[in-house]
N, C-alpha and C positions, 0 to 999 in steps of 0.2 A: 744714175742708178735706175735700174729697171723697176717696173712696177712690182714684178715678182719679188725682186730683192728687197724692195721697200716693205712689201707686205709680210715677208717671212719674219723679219725681226719683230714686227708688230704682233704677229701670231705667237712667236715665242714669248714675247712680253705678256701677251694675253694669258697664255698657259701659266706663266710664272705667277701672274697676279691671281689666277684662278686657284693655283696650288696654295698661295699664301692665304687667300680667303678661306679655302677649305681647311687649312691648318688652323687658322684662327677660329673657324667654326668648331673644329674638333676640340680645341683648347677650351673654347667657350662652353661647348657641350659637356666636356669633362668637368669643367669648373661647376657647371650647373648640376651635373650628376653628383659631384662631390658635395655641393651645397645641399642638394636634395637629401643625400645620405645623412649628412650631418643633421639636417632638419628632422629627418625621420628618427634618427637616434635620439635627438632632443625630445621629440614627441614621445618616443618609447620610454625614455627616462622619466618624463613627466607623468606618463600614464602608470608606470610602475610605482612611482612615488605616491600617486593618488591611491593606487590599489593597496599599498602598504598601510596608508593612513586609515582606509576603510576597514581593513582586516584587523588592525590593532584596536580600532574603535569597537568592533564586535567582540573581540576577546575581552576588552575591559568593561563591557556592558553587563550589568546585572540583569536578572530575570525580570524584575518589576520595571527597571529602566527600559528594557527592551519592549515590554508591553506598552509603556507610555510613548516610546519613540515610534513604534509601528502598530498603532491600534487597528488600522484598517487591514493590515496583513493578518492579524489575529482573526478579524471578522470574516475575511474571505476564506481563510483556512477552515473556519467553522462552517461556512456555507458549502464548500467543496466536500468536507467530511460528511455532511448531511446526506449525500448521495448513498452512503453505505447503509443507511437505514433501510433502503429498499431491498437490498440483498438480504440483510439480516431479517427483516420483516417476513419475507417470503420463505426463507430457509426455515425459520422457526414455525411459520404457519403450516407448512407441509409436515414438519415433524409433529406438531400438535394435532393436525388433522387425523393422524393414525390413532390418536387416543380420544378423538372427539366422537361421542356417541352417535350423533346424527350422520356424520361422515361414515362411520363404521357400519351403521345400519343400512346405508344406501349402497356402499361399495364393498362391504366385507362379506365373509362367509361364516357360517355358524361353526363355533368351536365347542365341541361337547365338553372338553376338559374344563374350560373356563366358564361355560354356560353363557356365552355372549358372542356377538359378531366381532370378528377381527379381520383386519387387512392382512392378507397372506404375506409371508415374508418376502416373496419375489416382488410383489407390487409395492410393498412398503419401502423396500430398498430402491426400486425403480423411481418412485416419486421423490425420494430424498436425493437421488443423484441426478435427476433430470435437469434441474436448474444448473447444477455444477457442470454438466456436459455442455450446456449452452455457454456458460461463463468461460469454460476452457477454450471454446472457439473465440469468444469475445476478447479474451486477453491477447490472443495472437493478432486480432484485428486492431487492438488498441495501439500497439507500438508504432506500426507504420502510419496509421491514421493521425495519431497525435504528433509524430515527428513532422508530418506534412502540414496540418492545419492548426495545431496548437491544442493545449489542454481544454480551453474554454469551448471551442467549437466542436471538438470530439465529444465532450461530455454533453453538450446541448443536443447534439444529434442523437446520442444514446437515450437521453431523457424523452425525446419525442417518439422514438421507436418503442420505448417501454409503454407509453400511453396506449399505443396501438395493440401491443401484445397482451395487455391486461384484459382486453375485450375477449380474446381467445380463451383465457383462463376462466373468466366470469361465465361465459356461455357454454363451457364444456359440460357434457352430460355423461361422460364415460372416463374410465381411468386412462385408456390410451390417448384420448384428446387432452386430458390434464397433463399427461406426460409430455406431449408435444408442446403444449402451451408453456410449460415450465422451461423447456429447452429454449424456446423463443425469448422468454423473459431473461434467461441467463445471458444472452448475447450482450445486452446493455450492462448487465451487472459486471461482466468481465471488463468493460471499458471503465466503469466507475472504480472498480477495485484496483485497476492498474494505474489510473491517472491520479486518484486522490492522494496516496502517500507521496508521489513524486511532486505534485503541485504544492502540497502543503509544506514539504521540506524545502522547496525552492523560493517561496515568497516570504518566509520569515527569517529573521536574523538567527545566528548560530545558537544563542541561548534559548530560543523558543522552538527549536526543531523537535525536541522531545515532546513537550505538551501538544504542539500542533499536530504531529503525526499520531500521537496517542489518542487524540480526539476520535480517530477512526474506531478504536475499540470502544470508546464511550458511546458512539452512535450505534455500534453493533449491539451494545447492551440496551440502548433506548429502543431499538427495533424489537428486541426480544420482550421488553416491558410492555410495549403496545400490544404485541401479539398475545402475551400472557394475560393481559387485562381483558382484551376482546374475547379470547377463547374461554376465559374464566366466566365472563358474563353469559356467553352463548352456549356453554357446554350443557346446561339443563334443557335447552330447546332441542326438539327432536325433528324439526322440519328442515328444509334446505336452507332457510335463512341463517341457520347456525354456521354455515360455512360460506354462503354467498356474500353476506354482508362483510365479513373479514376480507374476502377477496376484493370487493368493491372499494374498500378503504385504501387500497393501494393508490387510487387515483388522487389521493390528497397531495402527494409529493411531487410528481414530475414537472407539471406546468409552473408552479411557483418557483421551483428551483431553477428551471430553464430561464425564466425571466431574470432572476437574480444573477445567474452566471453570465447572462448577456451583458449585464452592467459591470461585471467584475473585470479587473485588469488581467491581462495575460501574464504568465510567468516571465519576469524580466530575464531570467537565465535562458529561457527558450528563445526570446527575442534577440539576445546577444548571440546565441548560437546561429541564428539566421542572419546576423549582420545588421539588424535593425536597431542601432544604438540609440537613436533619438526616441523611438517608441519605448525602448527599455528604460530610458531615463524618466519618461512620463509615467511608466508603470511603477517604478520605484517611488516616484513622487506621490502617486495615489496610495501606495501601501503605507507610507510613513506619515507622521504628524507634520503639520505645516512648518514647524521649526526645523524639520529635516530636509526641506526642499533644497537648501544650499549644498547638501552633501550628496545629491544624486550623482554628480560627476564622479566622485570618488568611489561610490558603490558600483557604478557601471564599470569603472576601471578595474575594480577587484574581480568582477565577473569576467571581463575581457581577459584578464591575466590567466584565470583558470581555464577558460575556453581555449586560449592559445596553447596552453600546456597539452591539451587533448586534441589539438587541431589535426585534421586529416583531410586529404584531398578527396577521399571516398565518402559516399553517402553511408550513414550508419546501416549496418546489416546484422541479421541474426547470427550469421557466421562469426562475426567479430566477437560476440559474447563468449565464444569458446576458444579464443586464441590468447596467448600470452598472459599478461597480468589480469586482463579482463575475465579470464576463465575462473580465477580464484574468487573474484568479486561476484561473478554470476553464481558460483557454487554456494557462497555464503547466503545470498538472497534466496536461492532455491531451497537450501537446507533449512533456513529459518522459517520460511513459508511452510514447507512440507511438515516440519516438526510440530506445527500447531495442531495437527491432527493426531499426533502420537503422544501427547503429554496431558491429556485430559479434556481436550476441546470437544470430542464427540460425546462425552458424558454431559457436558454443558449444553451442547446443541440439542440433545435428546432428553433434557432434564425431566419434562413431564412424563414421557413414556418410561424413563428410567424409574421414576418414583412409583409409577403404576405397577411396573414389573417387580419392584422391591416389596410390593404387598400393600401399598396404601390405596385407599378408596379413590375413585376417579376425581371427585370434587376436591379432596385433600391434595391430590397430586397436582391439580391445576393451581390451587392456592399456593402450594409450595413452589411451583414453577414461577409464579408471579413474585414471590418473596426472593427467590434466587436471582431473578432478573434485576430487581430493585437493588439488591446488595451488590451485584456486579457493577451497576452504574456508579455506586458510591466508591467501590474499591478501584475502579478505573481512574477516578479523579485523584484518589490517594496515590496512585502509581505515578502521576505527573511529578509529584514531589520527590519520590524515591528515585525515579530514573533521571531527573534533572540534576540531582545533587549526588547520588551514589554511582551513577553511570549505567550504561546499557548492558554491558557484558555481565556486571555484577548481579543486577536484578534478573537478567535472563537466566543465568546459570543457577542461582540459588532458588529462584522461583520454580525452575524445572526440578531441582533436587527435592524440594519440599513436596511438590506434587507427586513425585515418584514414591516417596515414603507413604503418603496418604493413599495412593492407589494400591499399594501392597496391603495397607491396613484395610482397605475396602474389600480386597480379595479375601482376607482372613475373616472379616465380619460376615461376608457372604458364604463362607464355608461352614460357619457354625449352624447347628441344628435350628431349623426354622422356629422362631418365637417372636413375641412382640418386641423383646429387647433387641434381637438381631435385626429385625425389620427396621426399627428406629435407628439402629447404628448404621445400617447400610444407607438409609435415606439421609441421615445427618452427614455422613462422609461424602455422599454424592453431592450434597449442597455445598459443603466446605470446599471440595475439589473444584466445583464449577465456579465458586466465588474467587478462590485464591488464584485460579488460572488467570483471571482478569486483573490481578494485582501484580503478578510477576511476569511470567513468560509471554503472555499474549500482548500486552501493551509495549513491552520492551522490544518485541520482535518488529513492531511497526516502525520504531525509530531506527533500528538496525537496517531494515529494508530501505527506508528513505535515504539513509546516509551512505550506504555501501557502494552503490553503482556509480560509474563515471557519469558526469553530466551529459556528455555527448550521447551515451547509450542508455540514459535513464529510462525513457519510455519503453524501450525494448526490454531492458533488464527487469523492470517491474512486471511487465507482461509475462515474460518467460517464468519469472519467479512465482507469480500467481498460478501459472499453468502447472507448475510442479505441485502446488498446493492441491489443485483439483485432481491431478493424476494420482496422488497419494490418497486423497480424501475419498474418491469414488469407490475403490475396493474396500477401504476402511469402513465406509457406510454400510456396504453389504455385510462385512464382518460384524460390525456393531449391531446391526439389525438381527443377524443370525444369533449372536451371543445372547441377546435379550428376549427375542420373540419366543412365546410359548410353543410355537410350531417349529422352532429352530433349536438352538442350543439350550435356551432357558436357563442361562447361568446366573442371571441377576447380578449380585454384587461380586461374584467370582470373576467377572470380566475385568476387575481391577488388576488381577495378575497379568493379563495380556497387555493392558495399557501401561502398567508399571514397568514391564520389560522393555517395551518400545521407548518409553520415556527415559529409562536409564541409558539406552543406546544414544539417544539424542543429547543427553547431558555430557557423555564422554566425548562425542564428536565436537560439540560446541566448546568444551573446555580447551581443546587444542587448536581450534580454527576460527572462533569468533573473536575479533579484536574489540578493544574499547575505543570508541570514537567520540566520547564525551569531550566537549571543549575544543574540537578540531575543526578548522576551516576546511572547505572542500579542496583547497590547494594542498594543505597538509595531508589530507587523506589520500589524495592522488600520489603525492611523493612517497608516503609510507608504503603504499601498495607497490609502487615502482621499485623501492629499495628492498622489498620482500621482508619487511620487519615481521618477526614471529608474533602471532596474535597475543601471547602472554606478555610481550615487552612493549606494546603500544603505549600504555599509560606512562612509562618511564622514558620514552623516546622524545628528544627535543628536536624540533625542526626550525632552522633559522628563518626569520621573516623575509630574508633576501633570496632564499633558495628558489630556483626555477629549474625544474627537471621535466 
């Protein structure tokens, strides 16, 4: 046998062996893949089971039980909500400055009709909208910034910027420079107002979402109380300290809050969206009581389940907010935000100036402004109970309806021949409207805003929603200033007809399009929006705990 003949069979045998080895390898690989698939299915089954356990636990948890189970979540929601004081403080400060004698004497013009210096309508409106213009830019910065670096670091960055911008306001010596300073201060406000409701709604269990997000309205009221107290004390003073000291008091807030937020946990939902599951579990552990540490696995599984429902290969973008089912969610957030300006809020924000134009003495107007702010704070806390037990849609709708009726009554009182009785009626109705606004529509709207958007697009949705608030508010401020100013419409209480009409429109739209999300997990909310359940049928719709859509 030749060498060639000997070698060929060996070669054929070698190929045959190679094919057998490859075939065995393929079988082994297929078996490995099959085992891997089974393992993954088993893991998915385990993680869904954990998710169902966590969701059922939240459904069965009472409000007080939730507070005991997640005490630190309540605390950190309180700290994040505190950032809203800074926007509230400055908004009310500028509104009160137009009624402050020292400020009017320095920057106003003499008005023969009233026999005093007044800030002309154009500058009055400009000062009131300047911060909102900055915040409008800030909310568009907030979404991409927060999506990239998280709620904590985005808010800390904004707090440090605010520290710098307060200097510009403090050393301003003309209305144009004050205008620019307010725009700069508005940039961080936009980040605060976009991040706070989203962060608060994400770190607390289901039963605490209402009070946690409603704390935003409480801190808005606290900001107005501080301003009312400070300007009440300084309104008799006629030198620059009457408005310089209130400006300087803004430095009380940013640095302590930045330190606290540095110590705060990041939203576990944000961490899960980023795939950082171990960090999410640690964050959940920090939010709950020590006895809850063993349940962090199930809670993260629940979050993973919802994030998987919303999963997309693309990075979140503003364009997505206006496509498919997310368009409806975006419109609800934008509409609820915008309607705050159309159902009595502008009277609440301009309370002191409103009382002054209603015919009350300056000192009395400032005192009544302080009383209004204190009552708002009390009524916001009462709203926690109403919204938690009666629902968001119910309180929002009927709070709006009551305010519409009262605004029409305000218009009627303002139409009566000027007298002490009509002046007192206008002032009283203005106070009642300002206070009831913080019991019904205002606090309920924060809960709706925090719950409506998808988790994946939440930072962007809250940013765009707040932008709609400013887009509506800015022209409304000019209108409100014109309606009240002696050099403008000088309508006094008759402005109630205008805001009553806009409030009625908001009520009708909300009745058909704002759903009831009380007692719903984020998974259930996602599914109901996907199924396009009509807003009025949400409360009666049942979602199976095993459904994944």
